[in-house]
C-alpha positions in Angstrom: -29.5 -16.5 52.7 -30.1 -16.3 56.4 -32.8 -14.2 58.1 -30.3 -11.7 59.6 -28.8 -10.9 56.2 -32.3 -10.5 54.7 -33.3 -8.1 57.5 -30.1 -6.1 56.9 -30.9 -6.0 53.2 -34.4 -4.9 53.9 -33.2 -2.2 56.2 -30.7 -0.9 53.6 -33.4 -1.0 50.8 -35.9 0.9 53.0 -33.3 3.5 53.9 -32.5 4.0 50.2 -36.2 4.2 49.3 -36.8 6.9 51.9 -33.7 8.8 50.8 -34.9 8.7 47.1 -38.4 9.6 48.1 -37.3 12.6 50.1 -35.0 13.7 47.2 -37.8 13.4 44.7 -40.0 15.5 46.9 -37.3 18.2 47.1 -37.1 18.2 43.3 -40.9 18.3 42.8 -40.9 21.7 41.1 -37.7 21.1 39.1 -37.3 19.8 35.6 -35.4 16.8 37.1 -38.4 15.6 39.1 -39.4 12.9 36.6 -36.0 11.4 36.9 -36.1 11.4 40.7 -39.6 10.1 40.8 -38.8 7.2 38.5 -35.7 6.4 40.4 -37.8 6.3 43.6 -40.3 3.9 42.0 -37.4 1.6 41.0 -36.2 1.6 44.6 -39.8 0.9 45.7 -39.8 -2.2 43.5 -36.7 -3.7 45.0 -37.7 -2.7 48.5 -41.0 -4.6 48.2 -39.2 -7.6 46.8 -36.7 -7.7 49.6 -39.5 -7.0 52.2 -41.8 -9.9 51.3 -38.9 -12.4 51.0 -37.7 -11.3 54.4 -41.3 -11.9 55.8 -41.3 -15.3 54.1 -38.1 -16.4 55.8 -39.2 -15.0 59.1 -42.5 -16.8 59.0 -40.9 -20.1 58.1 -38.2 -19.9 60.7 -40.2 -18.4 63.6 -43.8 -19.6 63.0 -43.3 -22.7 60.8 -45.5 -21.0 58.2 -44.8 -21.5 54.5 -46.1 -18.7 52.2 -45.4 -18.5 48.5 -46.5 -15.1 47.4 -46.2 -11.5 48.8 -49.8 -11.2 49.6 -50.0 -14.6 51.3 -46.9 -13.7 53.5 -48.6 -10.4 54.5 -51.8 -12.2 55.4 -49.9 -14.9 57.4 -47.9 -12.2 59.2 -51.2 -10.4 60.1 -52.8 -13.7 61.1 -49.9 -14.5 63.4 -50.6 -11.2 65.2 -47.7 -9.1 64.0 -49.6 -6.5 62.0 -52.5 -4.2 62.7 -55.4 -4.5 60.3 -54.7 -1.0 59.0 -51.0 -1.8 58.3 -52.0 -5.1 56.7 -54.4 -3.3 54.3 -51.7 -0.8 53.4 -49.1 -3.4 52.7 -51.6 -5.5 50.6 -52.4 -2.3 48.6 -48.6 -1.7 48.3 -48.2 -5.1 46.6 -51.0 -4.2 44.1 -49.1 -0.9 43.3 -45.8 -2.7 43.1 -47.4 -5.0 40.5 -48.3 -1.9 38.5 -44.8 -0.5 38.4 -44.2 -2.2 35.1 -46.6 0.3 33.7 -44.7 3.4 34.9 -44.0 4.4 31.3 -47.5 5.8 31.6 -47.0 9.2 33.2 -50.3 9.1 35.1 -49.6 5.7 36.6 -46.0 6.7 37.6 -47.4 9.7 39.4 -50.1 7.7 41.1 -47.6 5.2 42.4 -45.3 7.9 43.6 -48.1 9.7 45.4 -49.0 6.6 47.3 -45.4 5.8 48.5 -45.8 7.8 51.7 -48.6 5.4 52.8 -46.2 2.4 52.8 -43.1 3.7 54.4 -44.4 3.8 58.0 -45.8 0.2 57.9 -42.6 -1.0 56.3 -40.6 0.7 59.1 -42.9 -1.0 61.7 -42.3 -4.4 60.1 -38.6 -3.8 60.0 -38.4 -2.8 63.6 -40.6 -5.8 64.6 -38.5 -8.2 62.6 -35.3 -6.9 64.1 -36.6 -7.2 67.7 -38.1 -10.6 67.2 -34.9 -11.8 65.5 -32.7 -9.9 68.0 -30.9 -8.1 65.2 -29.5 -4.7 65.8 -29.8 -1.8 63.4 -27.1 -1.3 60.8 
């Protein structure tokens, strides 16, 4: 899959994550909240997966850097000067929480992951914008 398609997929996934997150927040006091929270966590999982694979392709095509894991791609992207230290730390933490999503059947863990999502959306938006501009891809 080419980089432009991956960026478009990342944009779509991030849009859907933000949409789900907002809806879950709106349902916070309803009996349906758990459903919306868990759906948001599922969208978080696939957004992170698309995000790091997009970074991987970008780094290989634009910087000649080969990275093989989500954290190594974030570190390489930071080292190449594309991320602030604050955003790099947030995105590295995001990977840790993505790895914990398999434990969302624990109510406390699911709530912890959901509560942290707002920390990751802005850095993801920044990366998306940066990838689009560096790859000269317009917004969908």
